N, C-alpha and C positions, 0 to 999 in steps of 0.2 A: 662261623669257623670251623676246620678240622685238628683239632692239636696233636695228633698222631697220623702222619700218612708214608704207607712205605711206596717209594717210587721205584720203577723199574724201566730200565730199557732194553730190550728185545733186539737184538741183532748184532752188529758190527762193534767190538769194544762192549760188550753186554756188561753190566752192570745195576745194582739197585743199593738204596739209601733207608733211610728211615728220617723221617724231618719233625722235628717237636717245637715245642714254644721256644725251647731255649737255643734250638739251632738244628745244624746237621747232628744227628746223636752217632751217625756210621754212615761211610760211604765206601762198599768194596766192591773193586772190579772184579768180575770173574776169570779173569787171565790172570791175577795172582794167586789165585785158589787152586786153577787147574791146569797152570804152569802151561797153557798155549797162549803166546802173546797175540794180544788183540782179538779174544776170543769171541766168536761170533755165533749166537746163539741164545738160548735163553738162560737167564745166571741162575742155575738151579742152587748151586753152593754159596752162592753170597744172600742167597734168600735163607739156606739152612742158619746159616751165621746171624743172619738178624733175627730168626728165630729163636736161638738162643739168648740173645739180647735180650729180645722183649719179654722172653717167657711165653705163659698161658692167656695175656692179656692180649686182644685182638687188636690192628691197626681200626683205626676210626675211618680210614680212606685209603685206596690202592689207585694211583697212578702210572698208566703207560705213558712212552715218550711217544705215540704216534696218534695219528686223527684214522687212522683205519684201524676201526674196532679187529679185537683178536678171538674174542669168544662170543656166545649167543647173549644177546640182551637179557638184564634182568634188572627190576622195576627201579634200580638206583646207577642206570648206566648212561654216562653222557660224554658228550664230544665237546671238546673246548679246540675250537678251528683256528686258523691261521691269524684272523684278526681278535680272537680273544672272546671269541662268542660261544657261551655254552648253551647244548640245545641236546634236547633226550635223543640216543640214539638211534630207537625206533621210526622215528619223525626224520632223522639225516638219513637214517638207510631202511627204506621203507621194503627192502627185497634184502634182507641182511643175510639170511641163508645162503643165498644164492650167491653172495658176495663173500663171506665166508668160506664156500667152496670154491669157487675160483680162485680167491687169494692161496688157500692150502693147496691148490693143484702147481701154482706158481712156485710157491717154496718148497713143495716136492721136489721138484726139477732141480732148483738153486741147492738144496741140501742134500742131494742127490750124495751118499755114502755116510752123512751127517745126520742122520733122521733124528739119534735121541735128542739132537740137541736144538730140535722145533719146539715152539711153546704148544704144541698139542700132545708130545710126548708122556708117557706114566709118570716120569718122572719131574717133567715140569710142573704137570697139576697137580701132582701129590706134594710138590713145595708150596705151592698155593695153598691149598688146602691144610697143609700144618700148619702154616702161618694163619691160620685161624681165618681164612677169606670164605666167604660163604653169598650166596643171592642177595643175601640183605646188607653186605658191605658197600658203601658207593663207590663205583668205577668211573675214573675221569680216564679217556683216551686222548692226550691234549697233542695237540699238533709238534712236529720236529723243532721246527723255528720257534713256536711259542715257546716252546720247553728252554730252546736254548737262551732265549731273552730274557724268560724268569729268573736265569739263574741271579739276575742282578740282585733279587730279593734276599740271599743268603750274606752278601758282601756288605749290609748296612751302610754305603756309602750315598752320597748325594748325586744322583746322573739325570742329565735333562734325556738325552738319548740312548736307545739299544740299538745296536747292529750285528746280525748275524750273518755268518756265509760259510756255507760249507760243500758238498757235493750235491747230492738231488735230494734232501728228507724231506720225507711226501713229497717230493714232485715239486719243490723248492730250492733255489741254488741261494737266495740270500734275502733278508727281510729287514726292514727298517721302524723302529717303535718312535716316540714321543712319550716319557712318564711325567705325570701328572704330579703336580702338588701333595696328591692325595696316595702316591705312588702307585696307581694303576696304569698300564700298559695301552697306549692308544697309537693302532695302526696307521702307518704313512704309507708303505708299498714292497714291492718284494721283487723279485727276479725270477723266471721260470729255470727249470733244470735246464732248458734249450741255451741258457744263458752262463753256464756253470764254468767259472774260473776252478773251480775242485777240479772238475772235469778234466779239461788244459791239465793240469799239474800232473793228476793221476796218469793221464796216458802219456803224459812225456817222461814222467819215472817208470813206468812200466816198460815203453822202447827203450830207456837206456839199461834196461836189463835187470830194473831193479823192482821189487815186489810191491804192487801199490795196496793202498790205505795200510803201509807198514812204513816201506823206506822214503819218503817223501822229504825229510830229513836228508838223505842221503845226497838226494841231487840238490838241495840248497847249498849244502856244506860243497858238493861240487863246483857250485855255477861262481862262486868265489875265483878260483880258478882259472874263467876262461875270460873270454873278450866277445862283449854283444855284437852280433853280426846284424847288422839294421836292414839287410835286405831283406833275411829270412825275418827278423823282428816283425818288417812291414806286412808279410804275408800271413804271420800267425797274426796279426791284431785285426788282420781284413776275415780269415775265418772266424776267428772269437765275435767280431761285433757282427757278423752277419747271420750269429746264434746257430752253429754249427749243431748238426741234428747228432749227439752224440749217441753211441749205441753201446749197451751192455750186454756182454753173455757171460756165463759161467766160465771162470778161468779155465776148466780144462778144457775148453772149446778153443779158446784163444790163443794158451800159450800150453799147449798138451805136455811139452816138455818139463814144466815145473808143476811140485807140486807142495803147495801150501796147503797147511794143517789148519786149515778155516774154508768154509763152502763160500768162498769170495767171489765178485764179480769181477772182471777186467774191462776195460775198454778196449772197444774193436779201433785200432789204429788210425787215423786219419791221415790223407796224403802228404798234407802239408808239412806233419810231423816227421812223418816217415823219411818225407826227401831231406828233409830240414838235419834231420839224424844221418843221414847218409852222406852229406855234404857237408859237415863240420866233423871238429873233435868232440869228444865225449864233453868237454868243459866247456867249450864255446856252446855246444848244443843246451847246455843246463843254464848258463848265464842270459843266452839269450832268451828262452823259457823262462826263468826269473824276471828278466827286464820287462817282459808283456805282461805277467801275472801282476809287476807290482804298478806298471801304468795302467792296468785294469783294474786294480782294486784302487788307485787314486779315485778313479773315474766314478767308480762304484760308489766311494765315500763323498763325492764332490754332490750328487745326486740328492743326498739327504741331510747332509751334515751344515750349523751354521756357524757365524763365528761367535767363539768364545762357548760352547759346547763343552758339558762334560757326559765324555760316551764309555758305555760299555759297550765290551765288544766280545763276541762266544760266537763259537762254531771254528770247526776245524782248519779254517783257513786262517786263523787268528793264530796258530801255532808255527806259523812262517815268521821267523823271529826275524830276520831281515827286512823282510815285507812289512813288518810293527815298525821298525826304526824308520824307514820312508816315512810310512804313513805319519808318525808322530812328527817329522820333519817339514812336511808337507801341508799341514793343518796346525801351525805354531802356535793360534790364538784356544786352541779346543784343548783339552785333558784326555787320555784315553787312560782306561783300565781294562786289560784283558784278563779274563776268566783263567783261574792256573788250570780250572780243568777243561779247558776249550772243546777238546773232541768230543766223541758222543760220547765215553763214558760219564761224562756230567751231565749228560739228559736227565739220568736217575733223579739229579738233585733238582733239576729245571722242573720236571714233571712234579715233581712233588710240591714244589715250590708255588708254582701255578694253584694246584690244588689247595693250598692252604691260604693263597690271597694275602701272606703275611709278610711285611719286610721285617727280617731278623735284624741280629748285630753280634759283634764280638767275633765274627768270623776268623775261623782257624783252617788254612788246609789239610792239619794232621788229625783226620778224622775216620780214617782207611784201618785196615790190618791191624789188631793188636799185635805186639812183640811178645813172647812169652820166657820165660825164665828157662835157662839150661837145665833140662832131666834127663835121666837116665832113659827115657823109653825114646826121647828126640835124638840123644846121640848115637844108639843103635841104630837109627835108620837113617844116619848119616855116615859115610866112610871118613876114616880120620881119627886121630888120637888127639885129645884138645888139653891144651896147657889152660889152667882158669886161675885167673886173680882179679882182684880189686883195681877198677879201673883207676888210672894213674896218668893225668895230662900232661905233667912233665915227663915221664917214659915215653907217651905215646908221641908227642910231637918231636923227644928225641927222634924215636924210630923214624918218624914221618922225615925230619929234615936229613937223615939219612938215606932216604930215597925208599924206605916200603911205602907199602899201600895199605891204607887203614880203610875197614870197612866200618858203617855207622849202621846198625838194624836197631833203634832204639824207638821205643813208645807206638804211637799210631803211625803207620806209612799215610805218606803224600796223598793228595787227590792229585790226579794230572799225571802227566808225563816227567814232569821236571823234578830230581832229585833235589832235594830242599834241606838235608839233614838229619832225614829220618831214614833214610835208606840210601844211604852214598856211599861212593867211593871216595876218599880224600889223598890227594897226593902233593907231594911238594912243588909250588908252584914254581920255584927259583930253578927247577931242574931245566936243564938244557935240552936235555931227552926226554922233555917230562910226556907230550904228545906222541910219540912213538912209543915210549915204552907203557902208557896206557890203552892205546889204540893196540896194543900190541897182546897184552892182558886180556884183553875184551873181545880179542879175534874180529876184528871190524875195519874198514879200510884206513888206511893211512893219512886220506884228506882230512876225514871227521874231526873238527875243531872241539876244543877244552872248555869248558866253562871254568869261574873263578866263582868261590865267594869270597867276599872281602867285610871287612869291618866298615859299618858308615862313616866313621870319622876318618877313613884312611880312602874311602872309594871316589872322591870329588878328586883328588888329586892323583889319581891313578886313571882316571876316566871322564867321559865328558856325558855327565849324567843330566835327564831330564824327568825325573820322576817315575814311578811305579818298576822299577826294577828288583823289586824282591820276591819276584817268582820267576826269574829266568826265561820272560817270553819276548823279549825284545832287546836287538844288538845297540851298542854303544860305540862311540869311535876312543882307542884307547890313546891315553895321554903319552908323550915321550916317557917318562918316569916307569911306567909299566912296560913299554917296548925293552927299555933298559934293563929294570931288574928280572921280569919275567916274560922273555920272547916269547917264548912256546906256549902262552897263552892266549896270542895275538893271533887272529885268524889272518892268511894272505891276503885279505881286503882290508886289514889295520882294525879290525871291530873284534870286542868282547862279546858274550853274552851273559851279563854277572846276574850272581843273587846278592843283594847287599842286605848285610846280618847288623841290627841293632846293637849298637855295645854294652847296651844293658840286657840284652836276652838272655835269658837264663837257662837257654839249650846246649846239648851238648857241642855241637857245632859252633856255637859261640863261644863257649870256653875255650876248644882247641884254637880258634881264630886269637883270641887276646893272649892265648899264651904263646903263639907263634907270632905275635907282635911283641912279644915282652921278650922274644930270642932274637928278632930278626929287625924291628923297628916298623914291620908291616903287617896287616892282619890281614893276610891272604892265604888261600889255598886252592889248588883245583879241585872241582866238585863233577861226578857226572855218577848215573846213577847205577844201583847195586844189581847187578845180574850177568849173567853168564852170556856167551853170546848166543842169539836165536831165542832165549826168554824173558820173559816179562821183568820189571823190576820186584827183586826180592818183596814177599808181603812177610812169610813168620821168618822163624828162627830156623827150620830146618834147610828152606832154599838159600838164607843167607850163609848159612854151614856148607852147604856146596860150594859156593864162590872161594871159601877159604880153603875146601879140600880141595878144588881145582888151581887153586895157584893166582886167582884173580885179584884176593886180596892176602895181606901178611896178618893184621890182626881182624878182630870181629868185636868191635864195642857193642854191648846190649843194654847199656845203661848205666849201672855202677859196677857192672860185673864185665872183663873182657876175656877174650879166649884167641889162645894161637895154636899153630900146629906144634907138634912134639917131634915127628919125625918125617914130616915135611908132607907133600902133595903125594895120594896113593896111585893118581892117574897123571901121566905126562900131558903136559901141553904140546899141542901140534905145533 
């Protein structure tokens, strides 16, 4: 087995990681380093950071999260297919040069205007060379869905089944595996891209005017405000079950009036969704699509699950928190663990885990970009004048309860899209205008719900918990007490999407929750990601300071030190 493996995901949500005997040494999302949300392409900057971490010692192996080879064969190039079978690259692709030329031609068309992000660009090849990758370094090309599935290895928990579900990774929309007592994955079955529920949701998101492969959470949030139209739901069900032939085209062709900053592919809208959207109000259309999506996901799981299964779930569709709640409710005898980085950025972890073949322990999601102390160089690059002082939790909570927004940029950032206290914005949960205030500061739609972080000792009296709420990946029903004391936290459908924090946790967010409980009797705050509108979650101090400078937050906690504005923001909010 290899002791140190670099995992690389090339494409949407590009990322890289280094996996060792002790676990995930580092996992970096290119979006946080480039300030391009959902960065699509090759993770050059992420690999440069990994190079600084490992120094001159080259990794033992490198793994890519695709079964489609990216580079010419070497003597140690391997394919790991959907079923987990490993074969020599040249035997699997006897006409490899022709395959690479065809792939290059396709990608060149998709990446028009973004050519520097291709894996064959000079910057990309230099990043690999600087890392110490050479012809003798073992290379693994791991199937997209086998990479998703292999993420179970870093959780260190006991599972019996693994389910993956996303758009069309390596031509597949979902897959299922059993886990043996020795920890190996045994293939059960899969569904092809023609049955993609991810395609359904992306297409509906784009028809609603939101950016696909980015704003699906907006469709999910909007769906709670509408009513399901059974007539249109039946028609959409019929099309989905007939295995609609989804068609992807470059975004610039399907929606020429929109200009995303990524080389995205949009879905050509299918007639039934176009007609449904014309006939229904936006919220009713979203509710109808969400209903179809949940029903079809339940059907997918019924094909593979047995009573009592301990299920690990990974893939972008398992970021739909409303659907996850429905799955837990529909399969009461099974237990579920949703991977914190279920989107494609988690694939770097999965392909590296597949190459090592080991099951690791002591999982923590805080293995991302490190924070740095405030210094002159950083301050000179960020507008604003800061007041610096030692972190005072009593003062911070006093300001929080007075209506100020606190930003947390402490330690290593979280993997995945959820704010878990390392890159968070915290707001007084008891404010009546909480959702309006926070959505206005972040310049996002008013229907977007706000999630809470809550101490475990208070969680069960505020919410109907059923386990696995530590990563904000599923909604639960709010109890009457929560609706009474913090109504703005409760979505219009009566649910919340909580992060439950252990009372004895040593993190800064736990310290704040304990101080809030001391003052109010309940340890709860509103928690959302630390970012500006249109930008990814802040990775480093400079981006976090931009949130402070633009008035997204009033105080910024950096660990032992906190900063605030002296003269106020220099750029007014729109």
